[in-house]
C-alpha positions, 0 to 999 in steps of 0.5 A, spaced: 500 500 500 505 504 501 509 503 494 514 498 496 515 493 489 521 490 491 521 485 497 527 482 496 533 480 491 535 473 490 542 471 492 544 467 485 541 471 480 540 478 483 533 478 481 528 482 484 521 479 487 515 482 490 508 480 492 506 473 489 502 468 493 500 471 499 499 465 503 506 464 506 508 458 501 513 461 497 519 465 499 518 471 494 515 476 500 522 475 505 524 481 508 528 484 514 523 485 519 526 489 525 533 486 524 531 479 523 532 476 515 527 471 512 521 474 515 515 472 510 511 478 510 505 476 507 503 473 513 506 477 518 501 482 522 504 489 521 505 492 528 506 500 530 513 502 529 515 495 525 521 497 521 521 493 514 526 493 509 528 490 502 532 483 503 538 482 499 541 476 498 540 470 503 538 475 509 544 480 509 541 486 513 543 493 509 549 497 512 545 503 513 540 499 518 546 497 522 
């Protein structure tokens, strides 16, 4: 709803992924949530103050988040 189109970037092919199945069965929605990588954001309830970031590779937290 806020315009985020890229949820993660795949490790091997560096391809972008976005919203796909919406039921937690694929890995397209993996994002870093509050510093924790590989969170299936399509089935994770949104909470006030939650920090959600695009995931790169296999869960590396972006340097600007440290």
